[in-house]
N, C-alpha and C positions, 0 to 999 in steps of 0.2 A: 251730151254732144262732145265730140272729141275736140281737143285743143288743136288749133291749126299749127302746122309746122312753122318754125321761124324761117325767115328768108335764108335760102341756101341750105336748109336742113337736109341731112343725109349726104352732104358733100363736105369735104374737109376744107377749112380755111386756115389762115395762119394761126389764129388763136386756138383752133382745134388741135393743130399739130403741137403747139406749146403745152396744151392740157394733156395730150397723150404722152408726151415726154415726161411731164411732171408726175403723172400717175405711175408710169413705169418706174421712175426713179424711186419714189417713196415706197411703192409696194414691193419692188425688188429688194430694197434695203430692209424691209420689214422682217424678212426671213432671219436676218441676223439677230434682231431683237427678240423675236419669238423663240428662236433656238436658245439664246442666252438666258431668257427668263425661265425656260424649262430646265436648263442646266443648273440654275441657281435654286431649284427646288419647287418652282410653282407647278401646280397641277394644271393640266390642259384646260378643263372647262372653267375652273375658277379664274385662271389667268385670262382666258378669253372673256368671261363674263365681267370681270373687273375692268378690263380695257374698254368693253363696249358700254358699260355703265358710266364710266368717266367720260367717254366720248359723247354720250348723250347729254350729259351736263354741260360739256364744252359747247356743243351746238346750240343748246337752249340759251346759254349765256350770250353767245354771239348773236343769236336772233333777237334777244331782248335788248342788247346793247345797241344794235342797229335799228331798233324800232320796226322790225319786220312784222307785217300784219299776220294775224292768225290765219291759217289755211282753212278751207271749208272742211267740215267734219268728215265728209266722205273721203276727201283727198288725204287727210291725215290718217284715217282708218285704213285705206287701201295701202298707203305707204308702210304703215306699221305692220300690217298683215303680211304683205308680200315681201317687203324688204327685211322685216324683222325675222321672219321664219325661214326665208330662202336665201336672199342675197347676202345677208350678214350673219344671222344666227345659224342657219343650216350649214352654210359654207364654212364659217369660222369654227363651229363646233366639230364638224367632221374633219376639217383640215388639222386643227390642233391635236385632235385625238389620234388621227391616222399617222401623224409624224412620230408617234411613239414607236411605230413598228416598221418604218421604212426610211430610206435615205432621202436627203434633200434633192439629189439628182433625179431619183425616180419621181418624186413629187413634182419636179419641174417638167418632166416629160408629160405627166398627166395634166399639168396646168396648161400645156400647149394644146390640149384637146378642147379647151373651153370655147375658142372661136368657132371650131367645127360644130360643136354641140349647139351653139347659139344659132348658127346658120341652119341646122337641121330643124330646130324648134321654130325659128322664125319663118321657115318655109311654109309651115302649117298655119301659124297664127298671125304673121305679118307679111302678107303677099306683096305689099308695096316696098318692102325692104329686101327682097330677094336679090342676090347677086347674079350678074351675068357670067359668061364664060371666063372673062379676064379676072373678075373678082374671085371666082371659085378656084382658078389656077393659082392666084396669089395666096389664098387660104391654104391650099395644098403645099405650096412651097414654104410658107411660114411654118407649117407643122413639121415638114422635113428638116428645115433649118434648126428648129427648136430641139428636135431629137438629136441632131448632130452636135449641137452645143453641149449637151450633157452626156454624150456618149462616153467620153473618157471616165466620168464618174461611175457610169453604169458598169463598164467593163472592169473598172478598178476595184469595185467592192460589191458585196451582196446587197440586194435591194430590200432585204428584210423578210419578214413573214407575211403571209397572205392577207391578214387584216389591213395592213398599211395601204396597199393599192386599192382595196375595196373602199375604205373610208375616204381616202383622198380623192379617188374617182367620184365618189358620191358627192363630195364637196363641190366639184366643178359642175356636175349635173344640176345640183341645187342652184348654183349661181347662174348658170345659163338659163334655166327655166325661169328663175325669178326676174332676170333682166328683161326677158321677152314679155312676161306677164305684166311687169310694171309699165313697159312701153305701151301695152295695149289698154290697160285699165287704170293707169296711174293718173291720167288727166293732165299731163303736161310736166313742166319742169319741177324737180324736187327741191324745194326751198330749205332753209335752215331748220325750220320747225319740223318739216317732214323727215329730213335726214335724222334729226335728233330722235324723233319718234321711232324710226327704224332701229337705231342703236339701243334705245330704251327697251323696246320689245325684245330684241335679241338678247340683251343682258338678262331680262327676266326669264326668258326661255332657257338659256344656258345654265343660269344659277339654279333654276328649278330642277333641271335634269341632273345637275351635280348633286343636289340634295337627296335625290331618290336613288341614285346609282349606288350599289353595294360595294363601292371602292373608296379607299381613303383619299380625301382631297385636302390640299394645303396651299396656302398662299403666304409664304414668309415675306414680311415687309422689310427685307434686307435692302441695303443700298443698291445692289445689283438689280433686284426685281423692280424696285421703284424707278430706277433710271430707265429700265426697259419699258415700263408702263408709260412713263412720260414721253419717250420717243415714239412709241406706238400710237398714243393718243394724239400727240401734237402733229406728227408727220403723217403716219400711215392712215389714221382715221380722219382728222380734220382736213388736212391738205388733200390726201388721197381720195377719200370718198366724195368730198365736195367737188373736186376736179372731175372724178369719174361720172357722177350724176349729171353734172353740167354737160359733159361730153355725150353722155347717154341721151340727153334731151336734144342736143344739137345734131348729132349724126346717127343716132340709133344704136341699139345694142350690138348689132353685128359688127359694126366698125369700131365701136367703143371697146369691145373685147379683144381688139388687136393688142391691147396692153399685155395679154397673156403671152404673146410672142416676144415682146420687148423685155419683160421682166428677167428672163435668163441672161440677156445681154447686160442688164444692170448688175446682176450678180457677178458676172465676169469682171466688170470694171471695178466693183467694190472689192472683190477678192484680189485683183491685181494691185489696186491702189493702196489698200489697207494691209494686205498680208503678203504682198510681193509674189503672188502666184503668176507664173508665166502663161502667156497664151500658147495654145497648141495649134497645130494645123487643123485639127478637127474643129476647134472653136472659131478660128478665123474663117473656115469654110462655112460653118453654120451661121456666123454673123453676116456674111455676104448673102447667103441664101435667104435669111430672114428679111434683110433689107429689100431684096428684090421682090419677095412675096408681099411685104407690107406696101411697097410702092405700087404694085399692081392693084391692090385693094383701094389704096388712096386715090388712084386715077379713075376708078370706077364710080360713076355718078349714079344717083338713084334713078330708077325707072318707074314709070307710072304703074299703078296696080291694074290688073285685069278688070274689065268692067264688072264681071260677076262677083269680084271680091271686094268691091268698094262698099 
């Protein structure tokens, strides 16, 4: 039996907006720590696997400290299977690997396709979460604004070789498919034990792939790599994924994945605040268009599913 939606589910409330902003902030900043970890000599799959393994331990410790009840075996298994292989493992592995071949700007463009991919998959699997004309217009504007945000980077440098876009695009397909499947089969909110199981399964998956690939892997425990891991585990994993899965349960995957439109904006503020990078007219225009698009989606309320799809 499906878990009933919480009151106000699929519509944004004040707490939901706060969660959306928090996830956008910590996930947008994560690109800095991922890039620096790779610069310090960490191999992509070992770096991602170590992060996810430590994140699993962190979530298990939080669950035990708070006395959270064990989830049902089926709920934990579904979380580990879908979240571990698609939302976290598949997404993280393909993203870390793909960034070896392409620029951050191009990766950001591909990231902005995640909400559109989610809408397309949800149209088939989640009829009660389909967007109306206003919501779809907001999604299109968000995609346009996200492309404009990173246009200066794309025109200013090469986007790398063809494997980069292929792997990074695959990462967002995996994440979009996983979020929709988890919504349909996950059985409700993802608690600390379930999220920990997802991270644990993803760590096992990525470390196993790293062990069988015929390429050298390394994870130097230098100060730089350790600091990047601490930041990624504490901020991007614990705060970011807990906030995302809570938002995913409250408003659905289509609206939760609006974070992909907001992450480039976070990158702009981080770049300007930490590195003194000026805003350009392209970025200001993209910022405004993204805000308009996101606002249209936020104003769209859930519609009842067609009778045949119930």
